[in-house]
DSSP file (Angstrom, degrees, kcal/mol; ACC not computed):
  #  RESIDUE AA STRUCTURE BP1 BP2  ACC     N-H-->O    O-->H-N    N-H-->O    O-->H-N    TCO  KAPPA ALPHA  PHI   PSI    X-CA   Y-CA   Z-CA
    1    1 A M              0   0    0      0, 0.0    41,-2.0     0, 0.0    42,-0.4   0.000 360.0 360.0 360.0 131.6   18.6   -8.4    0.6
    2    2 A F  E     +A   41   0A   0     39,-0.2     2,-0.4    40,-0.1    39,-0.2  -0.921 360.0 175.7-148.9 121.3   18.0   -5.3    2.8
    3    3 A V  E     -A   40   0A   0     37,-2.9    37,-2.4    -2,-0.3     2,-0.2  -0.979  20.8-143.3-133.2 120.4   20.6   -2.6    3.4
    4    4 A L  E     -A   39   0A   0     -2,-0.4     2,-0.5    35,-0.2    35,-0.3  -0.537  26.1-119.9 -74.5 147.9   20.0    0.6    5.4
    5    5 A V    >   -     0   0    0     33,-2.5     3,-2.4    -2,-0.2    -1,-0.1  -0.805  63.6 -48.7 -93.6 126.8   21.8    3.7    3.9
    6    6 A K  T 3  S-     0   0    0     -2,-0.5    -2,-0.1     1,-0.3    32,-0.0  -0.190 114.4 -32.0  48.8-131.5   24.3    5.3    6.3
    7    7 A D  T 3  S+     0   0    0      2,-0.0    -1,-0.3     0, 0.0     2,-0.1   0.014  99.2 136.4-106.3  27.7   22.8    5.8    9.7
    8    8 A R    <   -     0   0    0     -3,-2.4     2,-0.4    30,-0.1    30,-0.0  -0.342  45.8-133.1 -77.8 158.5   19.2    6.4    8.5
    9    9 A I        -     0   0    0     -5,-0.1     2,-0.4    -2,-0.1    -1,-0.1  -0.878  16.0-170.9-117.2 141.8   16.2    4.8   10.1
   10   10 A L        -     0   0    0     -2,-0.4    -6,-0.0    28,-0.1     3,-0.0  -0.958  14.3-179.9-132.4 114.8   13.3    2.9    8.6
   11   11 A N    >   -     0   0    0     -2,-0.4     3,-2.1     1,-0.0    66,-0.3  -0.833  38.2 -94.4-113.4 149.8   10.4    2.0   10.9
   12   12 A P  T 3  S+     0   0    0      0, 0.0    66,-0.2     0, 0.0     3,-0.1  -0.389 114.8  27.4 -56.8 137.3    7.1    0.2   10.2
   13   13 A G  T 3  S+     0   0    0     64,-3.3     2,-0.2     1,-0.3    65,-0.1   0.232  85.6 138.2  91.6 -13.5    4.4    2.8    9.5
   14   14 A Q    <   -     0   0    0     -3,-2.1    63,-2.6    63,-0.2     2,-0.5  -0.469  61.6-115.5 -66.6 132.8    6.9    5.4    8.1
   15   15 A L  E     +B   76   0A   0     61,-0.2    17,-2.1    -2,-0.2    18,-0.5  -0.595  51.7 163.8 -75.1 119.2    5.6    7.1    5.0
   16   16 A V  E     -BC  75  31A   0     59,-2.3    59,-2.2    -2,-0.5     2,-0.4  -0.819  37.9-133.8-133.3 167.8    7.8    6.1    2.1
   17   17 A Q  E     -BC  74  30A   0     13,-2.7    13,-3.2    -2,-0.3     2,-0.5  -0.998  21.6-159.5-123.2 129.2    8.1    5.9   -1.7
   18   18 A V  E     +BC  73  29A   0     55,-3.0    55,-2.3    -2,-0.4     2,-0.3  -0.930  17.4 165.6-113.7 130.2    9.4    2.8   -3.3
   19   19 A Y  E     - C   0  28A   0      9,-2.0     9,-2.8    -2,-0.5     2,-0.4  -0.972  41.9 -97.3-141.6 157.5   10.8    2.7   -6.8
   20   20 A R  E     - C   0  27A   0     -2,-0.3     2,-0.8    51,-0.2     7,-0.2  -0.609  30.3-149.5 -76.1 123.6   12.9    0.3   -8.9
   21   21 A N  E  >> - C   0  26A   0      5,-3.2     5,-1.5    -2,-0.4     4,-1.1  -0.847  11.7-172.5 -96.6 105.5   16.6    1.2   -8.9
   22   22 A L  T  45S+     0   0    0     -2,-0.8    -1,-0.2     1,-0.2     5,-0.0   0.781  81.0  54.9 -72.1 -27.3   17.9    0.1  -12.3
   23   23 A N  T  45S+     0   0    0      1,-0.2    -1,-0.2     3,-0.1    -2,-0.0   0.867 118.7  32.0 -73.9 -36.2   21.5    0.8  -11.5
   24   24 A R  T  45S-     0   0    0      2,-0.2    -2,-0.2    -3,-0.1    -1,-0.2   0.507 102.0-128.4 -97.6  -6.9   21.5   -1.4   -8.4
   25   25 A D  T  <5S+     0   0    0     -4,-1.1     2,-0.2     1,-0.2    -3,-0.2   0.938  78.7  79.6  55.4  51.1   19.0   -4.0   -9.7
   26   26 A C  E   <S-C   21   0A   0     -5,-1.5    -5,-3.2    -7,-0.1     2,-0.4  -0.856  87.4 -77.0-158.4-169.7   16.8   -3.6   -6.5
   27   27 A Y  E     -CD  20  41A   0     14,-3.3    14,-2.3    -2,-0.2     2,-0.4  -0.856  33.0-146.2-104.1 142.7   14.2   -1.3   -4.9
   28   28 A S  E     -CD  19  40A   0     -9,-2.8    -9,-2.0    -2,-0.4     2,-0.6  -0.883   6.8-150.6-102.6 139.5   15.1    2.0   -3.3
   29   29 A I  E     -CD  18  39A   0     10,-2.8     9,-3.1    -2,-0.4    10,-1.3  -0.955  15.4-168.7-112.3 117.2   13.0    3.1   -0.3
   30   30 A R  E     -CD  17  37A   0    -13,-3.2   -13,-2.7    -2,-0.6     2,-0.3  -0.903  23.8-122.6-111.5 131.0   12.8    6.9    0.0
   31   31 A D  E  >  -C   16   0A   0      5,-2.7     4,-2.4    -2,-0.5   -15,-0.2  -0.549  17.7-147.4 -67.8 126.8   11.5    8.7    3.0
   32   32 A K  T  4 S+     0   0    0    -17,-2.1    -1,-0.2    -2,-0.3   -16,-0.1   0.886  93.4  50.0 -66.5 -37.8    8.6   10.9    1.8
   33   33 A R  T  4 S+     0   0    0    -18,-0.5    -1,-0.2     1,-0.2   -17,-0.1   0.925 124.6  25.0 -68.8 -45.3    9.2   13.6    4.4
   34   34 A T  T  4 S-     0   0    0      2,-0.2    -2,-0.2     0, 0.0    -1,-0.2   0.722  91.9-134.5 -93.6 -23.8   13.0   14.1    3.8
   35   35 A G     <  +     0   0    0     -4,-2.4     2,-0.3     1,-0.3    -3,-0.1   0.554  61.9 131.6  78.6   7.2   13.2   12.8    0.2
   36   36 A L        -     0   0    0     -5,-0.2    -5,-2.7     1,-0.0     2,-0.4  -0.717  65.2-114.3 -95.6 142.9   16.3   10.8    1.2
   37   37 A V  E     + D   0  30A   0     -2,-0.3    -7,-0.3    -7,-0.3   -29,-0.1  -0.623  33.0 179.0 -71.3 126.3   16.8    7.1    0.3
   38   38 A V  E     +     0   0A   0     -9,-3.1   -33,-2.5    -2,-0.4     2,-0.3   0.653  58.4   1.4-104.1 -20.9   16.8    5.2    3.6
   39   39 A A  E     -AD   4  29A   0    -10,-1.3   -10,-2.8   -35,-0.3     2,-0.4  -0.995  50.7-138.8-162.3 160.4   17.3    1.7    2.3
   40   40 A Y  E     +AD   3  28A   0    -37,-2.4   -37,-2.9    -2,-0.3     2,-0.3  -0.969  33.8 164.0-120.6 141.5   17.8   -0.7   -0.6
   41   41 A C  E     -AD   2  27A   0    -14,-2.3   -14,-3.3    -2,-0.4   -39,-0.2  -0.978  47.0-127.7-154.1 163.8   16.0   -4.0   -0.8
   42   42 A S  S    S+     0   0    0    -41,-2.0    78,-0.8    -2,-0.3     2,-0.3   0.673  98.4  11.1 -88.2 -19.1   15.0   -6.9   -3.0
   43   43 A S  E     -E  119   0A   0    -42,-0.4     2,-0.3    37,-0.4    -1,-0.3  -0.986  64.5-171.9-153.8 153.7   11.3   -6.6   -2.0
   44   44 A A  E     -E  118   0A   0     74,-1.7    74,-3.2    -2,-0.3     2,-0.4  -0.996   9.5-152.5-149.0 143.3    9.1   -4.2    0.0
   45   45 A T  E     -EF 117  79A   0     34,-3.1    33,-2.7    -2,-0.3    34,-1.3  -0.965  14.4-178.0-120.3 133.8    5.6   -4.2    1.3
   46   46 A L  E     -EF 116  77A   0     70,-2.8    70,-2.7    -2,-0.4     3,-0.3  -0.932  16.1-140.7-126.2 150.0    3.5   -1.1    1.8
   47   47 A S  E    S+E  115   0A   0     29,-2.2    68,-0.3    -2,-0.3     3,-0.1  -0.713  84.1  16.2-103.9 163.0   -0.1   -0.6    3.2
   48   48 A D  E    S-     0   0A   0     66,-2.8    66,-0.2    -2,-0.3    -1,-0.2   0.894  92.6-165.6  42.0  52.6   -2.6    1.8    1.8
   49   49 A A  E     -E  113   0A   0     64,-1.3    64,-2.2    -3,-0.3     2,-0.4  -0.383  18.7-161.2 -77.8 143.5   -0.5    2.1   -1.3
   50   50 A R  E     -EG 112  74A   0     24,-2.6    24,-3.0    62,-0.2     2,-0.6  -0.992  13.3-141.1-123.1 130.3   -0.8    4.9   -3.9
   51   51 A F  E     - G   0  73A   0     60,-2.5     2,-0.4    -2,-0.4    22,-0.2  -0.826  24.2-171.7 -97.3 120.1    0.6    4.4   -7.4
   52   52 A V  E     + G   0  72A   0     20,-2.8    20,-2.2    -2,-0.6     2,-0.4  -0.934  15.4 175.2-122.0 131.5    2.2    7.6   -8.8
   53   53 A V  E     - G   0  71A   0     -2,-0.4     2,-0.6    18,-0.2    18,-0.2  -0.990  26.2-136.8-131.4 125.4    3.6    8.4  -12.2
   54   54 A S     >  -     0   0    0     16,-3.1     4,-2.5    -2,-0.4     5,-0.2  -0.708   7.9-155.4 -79.9 120.2    4.8   11.9  -13.1
   55   55 A G  H  > S+     0   0    0     -2,-0.6     4,-2.2     1,-0.2    -1,-0.2   0.894  95.2  49.1 -62.8 -40.3    3.5   12.8  -16.6
   56   56 A A  H  > S+     0   0    0      2,-0.2     4,-2.0     1,-0.2    -1,-0.2   0.893 111.3  50.0 -67.1 -39.6    6.3   15.3  -17.1
   57   57 A G  H  > S+     0   0    0      2,-0.2     4,-2.0     1,-0.2    -2,-0.2   0.906 110.8  49.0 -64.4 -42.1    8.9   12.8  -16.0
   58   58 A R  H  X S+     0   0    0     -4,-2.5     4,-2.5     1,-0.2    -2,-0.2   0.908 109.3  52.6 -64.0 -41.4    7.5   10.1  -18.3
   59   59 A A  H  X S+     0   0    0     -4,-2.2     4,-2.2     1,-0.2    -1,-0.2   0.889 108.5  51.0 -61.4 -39.3    7.5   12.6  -21.2
   60   60 A R  H  X S+     0   0    0     -4,-2.0     4,-2.7     2,-0.2     6,-0.4   0.902 109.8  49.8 -64.2 -41.5   11.2   13.4  -20.5
   61   61 A V  H  X S+     0   0    0     -4,-2.0     4,-2.7     1,-0.2    -2,-0.2   0.920 112.2  47.4 -63.2 -43.8   12.0    9.7  -20.6
   62   62 A L  H  < S+     0   0    0     -4,-2.5    -2,-0.2     1,-0.2    -1,-0.2   0.872 114.9  46.6 -65.7 -36.6   10.2    9.2  -23.9
   63   63 A K  H  < S+     0   0    0     -4,-2.2    -2,-0.2    -5,-0.2    -1,-0.2   0.916 125.9  26.9 -72.0 -44.1   11.9   12.2  -25.4
   64   64 A T  H  < S-     0   0    0     -4,-2.7    -2,-0.2     2,-0.2    -3,-0.2   0.722  91.5-134.5 -93.5 -23.5   15.4   11.4  -24.3
   65   65 A G     <  +     0   0    0     -4,-2.7     2,-0.5    -5,-0.4    -4,-0.1   0.520  67.9 122.0  78.3   4.4   15.2    7.6  -24.0
   66   66 A V        -     0   0    0     -6,-0.4    -1,-0.3    -5,-0.2    -2,-0.2  -0.892  61.3-130.7-104.3 124.1   17.0    7.9  -20.7
   67   67 A R        +     0   0    0     -2,-0.5     2,-0.3    -3,-0.1    -9,-0.1  -0.438  32.0 169.6 -74.3 145.5   15.2    6.4  -17.7
   68   68 A S        -     0   0    0     -2,-0.1     2,-0.9   -11,-0.1     3,-0.2  -0.941  46.4 -80.8-146.3 166.4   14.8    8.4  -14.5
   69   69 A V  S    S+     0   0    0     -2,-0.3     3,-0.1     1,-0.2   -48,-0.0  -0.609  71.7 128.0 -74.9 108.8   12.9    8.2  -11.3
   70   70 A H        +     0   0    0     -2,-0.9   -16,-3.1     1,-0.2     2,-0.4   0.297  59.9  57.4-140.7   3.1    9.4    9.4  -12.2
   71   71 A A  E     + G   0  53A   0    -18,-0.2     2,-0.3    -3,-0.2   -51,-0.2  -1.000  58.1 147.8-139.7 139.7    7.2    6.6  -10.9
   72   72 A Y  E     - G   0  52A   0    -20,-2.2   -20,-2.8    -2,-0.4     2,-0.5  -0.965  42.5-113.5-158.6 170.4    6.9    5.1   -7.4
   73   73 A I  E     -BG  18  51A   0    -55,-2.3   -55,-3.0    -2,-0.3     2,-0.4  -0.974  34.2-160.6-114.9 130.5    4.5    3.5   -5.0
   74   74 A E  E     +BG  17  50A   0    -24,-3.0   -24,-2.6    -2,-0.5   -57,-0.2  -0.893  31.5  97.6-118.3 139.7    3.8    5.5   -1.9
   75   75 A G  E    S-B   16   0A   0    -59,-2.2   -59,-2.3    -2,-0.4     2,-0.2  -0.933  72.4 -45.4 168.0 175.7    2.5    4.4    1.5
   76   76 A P  E     -B   15   0A   0      0, 0.0   -29,-2.2     0, 0.0   -61,-0.2  -0.471  63.7-113.1 -66.1 132.2    3.3    3.4    5.1
   77   77 A F  E     +F   46   0A   0    -63,-2.6   -64,-3.3   -66,-0.3   -31,-0.2  -0.437  40.2 168.6 -68.6 135.9    6.2    0.9    5.2
   78   78 A V  E     -     0   0A   0    -33,-2.7     2,-0.3     1,-0.4   -32,-0.2   0.750  56.5 -31.2-110.5 -55.1    5.3   -2.6    6.4
   79   79 A S  E     -F   45   0A   0    -34,-1.3   -34,-3.1     2,-0.1    -1,-0.4  -0.992  28.6-138.4-164.5 158.2    8.2   -4.9    5.7
   80   80 A A  S    S+     0   0    0     -2,-0.3   -37,-0.4   -36,-0.2   -38,-0.3   0.049  90.4  64.3-109.0  21.9   11.2   -5.6    3.4
   81   81 A E        +     0   0    0    -39,-0.1     2,-0.2   -40,-0.1    -2,-0.1  -0.748  61.5  89.1-129.5 177.4   10.4   -9.3    3.5
   82   82 A G        -     0   0    0     -2,-0.2     2,-0.2    35,-0.0    35,-0.0  -0.481  54.8-100.7 120.8 171.6    7.6  -11.5    2.4
   83   83 A T        -     0   0    0     -2,-0.2     3,-0.4    36,-0.0    -2,-0.0  -0.724  24.5-116.9-125.1 174.8    6.4  -13.5   -0.6
   84   84 A T  S >  S+     0   0    0     -2,-0.2     3,-1.6     1,-0.2    41,-0.1   0.372  83.8 104.5 -92.9   3.5    3.8  -13.0   -3.3
   85   85 A D  T 3  S+     0   0    0      1,-0.3    -1,-0.2     3,-0.0    -3,-0.0   0.814  76.6  51.2 -57.8 -36.2    1.7  -16.0   -2.2
   86   86 A A  T 3  S+     0   0    0     -3,-0.4     2,-0.4    38,-0.0    -1,-0.3   0.475  94.2  89.2 -84.0  -1.2   -1.1  -13.9   -0.6
   87   87 A F    <   -     0   0    0     -3,-1.6    39,-0.1     1,-0.1    29,-0.0  -0.824  46.3-177.5-107.2 134.3   -1.6  -11.6   -3.6
   88   88 A S        +     0   0    0     37,-0.4     2,-0.4    -2,-0.4    -1,-0.1   0.606  67.1  65.0-100.7 -14.4   -4.0  -12.4   -6.4
   89   89 A K  E     -H  125   0A   0     36,-1.2    36,-2.1    15,-0.0     2,-0.4  -0.887  59.8-164.7-117.7 143.9   -3.3   -9.4   -8.7
   90   90 A V  E     +H  124   0A   0     -2,-0.4    14,-3.4    34,-0.2    15,-0.5  -0.978  12.7 172.0-127.5 135.4   -0.1   -8.5  -10.5
   91   91 A G  E     -HI 123 103A   0     32,-3.0    32,-2.4    -2,-0.4     2,-0.3  -0.850   6.4-178.9-135.3 173.1    0.8   -5.1  -12.0
   92   92 A Y  E     - I   0 102A   0     10,-2.0    10,-2.6    -2,-0.3     2,-0.4  -0.970  17.0-138.3-160.1 170.3    3.8   -3.3  -13.6
   93   93 A Y        +     0   0    0     28,-0.3     8,-0.1    -2,-0.3     3,-0.0  -0.987  18.7 169.1-140.4 131.2    4.9    0.0  -15.1
   94   94 A N    >>  -     0   0    0     -2,-0.4     4,-3.3     6,-0.3     3,-2.0  -0.934  24.8-150.6-138.8 114.3    7.0    0.5  -18.2
   95   95 A P  T 34 S+     0   0    0      0, 0.0   -33,-0.1     0, 0.0    -1,-0.1   0.743  97.4  54.2 -60.5 -23.0    7.2    4.1  -19.4
   96   96 A F  T 34 S+     0   0    0      1,-0.1     3,-0.1    -3,-0.0   -38,-0.0   0.589 122.7  26.4 -84.9 -10.6    7.7    3.0  -23.0
   97   97 A V  T <4 S+     0   0    0     -3,-2.0     2,-0.3     1,-0.3    -1,-0.1   0.709 122.2  32.8-119.4 -38.1    4.6    0.8  -23.0
   98   98 A T     <  -     0   0    0     -4,-3.3    -1,-0.3     1,-0.1     3,-0.1  -0.885  53.1-146.7-128.8 155.0    2.1    2.3  -20.4
   99   99 A E  S    S+     0   0    0     -2,-0.3     2,-0.2    -3,-0.1    -1,-0.1   0.710  88.1  12.0 -88.0 -23.5    1.2    5.7  -19.1
  100  100 A T  S    S-     0   0    0     -6,-0.1    -6,-0.3    -8,-0.1     2,-0.3  -0.800 100.5 -69.2-138.3 176.8    0.4    4.4  -15.6
  101  101 A F        -     0   0    0      9,-0.4     9,-2.6    -2,-0.2     2,-0.3  -0.594  61.9-167.2 -66.4 137.3    0.9    1.3  -13.4
  102  102 A I  E     -IJ  92 109A   0    -10,-2.6   -10,-2.0     7,-0.3     2,-0.3  -0.928  27.5-102.5-132.1 156.8   -1.4   -1.3  -14.9
  103  103 A N  E  >  -I   91   0A   0      5,-2.7     4,-2.2    -2,-0.3   -12,-0.3  -0.610  29.9-138.9 -73.0 131.6   -2.8   -4.7  -14.0
  104  104 A E  T  4 S+     0   0    0    -14,-3.4   -13,-0.1    -2,-0.3    -1,-0.1   0.822  98.0  39.2 -64.7 -33.2   -0.9   -7.4  -16.0
  105  105 A Q  T  4 S+     0   0    0    -15,-0.5    -1,-0.2     1,-0.1   -14,-0.1   0.890 129.5  25.4 -85.2 -42.0   -4.0   -9.4  -16.8
  106  106 A T  T  4 S-     0   0    0      2,-0.1    -2,-0.2     3,-0.0    -1,-0.1   0.625  88.2-135.2-100.2 -15.2   -6.6   -6.8  -17.6
  107  107 A N     <  +     0   0    0     -4,-2.2    -3,-0.1     1,-0.2   -16,-0.0   0.669  56.9 142.5  63.1  18.6   -4.4   -3.8  -18.6
  108  108 A L        -     0   0    0     -5,-0.1    -5,-2.7     1,-0.1    -1,-0.2  -0.650  58.1 -97.9 -86.7 147.0   -6.5   -1.6  -16.5
  109  109 A P  B     -J  102   0A   0      0, 0.0     2,-0.5     0, 0.0    -7,-0.3  -0.278  28.2-145.1 -64.3 148.0   -4.8    1.3  -14.5
  110  110 A I        +     0   0    0     -9,-2.6    -9,-0.4     1,-0.1     3,-0.1  -0.972  26.9 163.6-112.3 124.6   -3.9    0.8  -10.8
  111  111 A T        -     0   0    0     -2,-0.5   -60,-2.5     1,-0.4     2,-0.3   0.727  64.1 -10.0-110.5 -33.5   -4.2    3.9   -8.7
  112  112 A N  E     -E   50   0A   0    -62,-0.3    -1,-0.4   -39,-0.0     2,-0.3  -0.981  55.5-168.0-158.1 166.0   -4.2    2.5   -5.1
  113  113 A S  E     -E   49   0A   0    -64,-2.2   -64,-1.3    -2,-0.3    14,-0.2  -0.988  35.1-117.5-156.3 160.0   -4.4   -0.7   -3.1
  114  114 A K  E    S+     0   0A   0     12,-1.3   -66,-2.8    -2,-0.3     2,-0.3   0.894 103.1   0.1 -65.4 -41.1   -4.9   -1.9    0.4
  115  115 A I  E     -EK  47 126A   0     11,-0.6    11,-1.7   -68,-0.3     2,-0.4  -0.988  67.5-165.3-150.2 142.2   -1.5   -3.5    0.4
  116  116 A A  E     -EK  46 125A   0    -70,-2.7   -70,-2.8    -2,-0.3     2,-0.5  -0.994   3.1-164.0-133.7 137.6    1.3   -3.7   -2.3
  117  117 A H  E     -EK  45 124A   0      7,-3.3     7,-3.1    -2,-0.4     2,-0.5  -0.970   9.2-155.3-124.7 115.9    4.3   -5.9   -2.4
  118  118 A C  E     +EK  44 123A   0    -74,-3.2   -74,-1.7    -2,-0.5     2,-0.3  -0.788  27.6 152.3 -92.4 126.5    7.2   -5.0   -4.8
  119  119 A Q  E >   -EK  43 122A   0      3,-2.4     3,-2.2    -2,-0.5   -76,-0.2  -0.972  58.7 -20.5-156.4 140.9    9.3   -7.9   -5.9
  120  120 A D  T 3  S-     0   0    0    -78,-0.8    -2,-0.0    -2,-0.3   -95,-0.0  -0.422 124.0 -36.3  56.2-127.7   11.4   -8.6   -9.0
  121  121 A T  T 3  S+     0   0    0     -2,-0.1   -28,-0.3    -3,-0.1     2,-0.3   0.192 123.9  77.4-108.6  17.3   10.0   -6.2  -11.7
  122  122 A R  E <   - K   0 119A   0     -3,-2.2    -3,-2.4   -30,-0.1     2,-0.5  -0.789  66.4-136.8-124.2 163.3    6.3   -6.5  -10.6
  123  123 A V  E     -HK  91 118A   0    -32,-2.4   -32,-3.0    -2,-0.3     2,-0.4  -0.993  15.7-157.6-120.2 128.8    4.0   -5.2   -7.9
  124  124 A Y  E     +HK  90 117A   0     -7,-3.1    -7,-3.3    -2,-0.5     2,-0.3  -0.885  27.0 164.9-105.1 133.8    1.6   -7.7   -6.3
  125  125 A Y  E     -HK  89 116A   0    -36,-2.1   -36,-1.2    -2,-0.4   -37,-0.4  -0.926  35.9-130.7-149.7 166.5   -1.4   -6.1   -4.7
  126  126 A L  E     - K   0 115A   0    -11,-1.7   -12,-1.3    -2,-0.3   -11,-0.6  -0.926  43.5 -97.6-117.8 146.6   -4.9   -6.4   -3.2
  127  127 A D              0   0    0     -2,-0.4   -13,-0.2   -14,-0.2   -14,-0.2  -0.190 360.0 360.0 -59.3 153.7   -7.8   -4.2   -4.2
  128  128 A P              0   0    0      0, 0.0    -1,-0.1     0, 0.0   -15,-0.1   0.504 360.0 360.0 -66.0 360.0   -8.6   -1.2   -2.0
């Protein structure tokens, strides 16, 4: 699934932020420059990815119990298609369990990666 929002444009190489949209059960792709959501998709791939969690946003979620957008993966957009076959590492973020994105096997924090692929509730990635 890939749906552009209104008449907005998403090009390969465009700097974006990808986050899990809990209301739509998909990923939202937000343009970093404008701050506007440009597309919704079931998977997204970014290059030179940076994993970001707002500490203040996470604290608000823990205090109120209401989830909000405070964590995302940022980088140049590559594709809204693809599979997880080429990735050896799996990570995730849950504000009630972890402070940052972490590797599912080692529980070590993930800060950046050469390429990241978001699908289902996980992020599949390669080391920087």
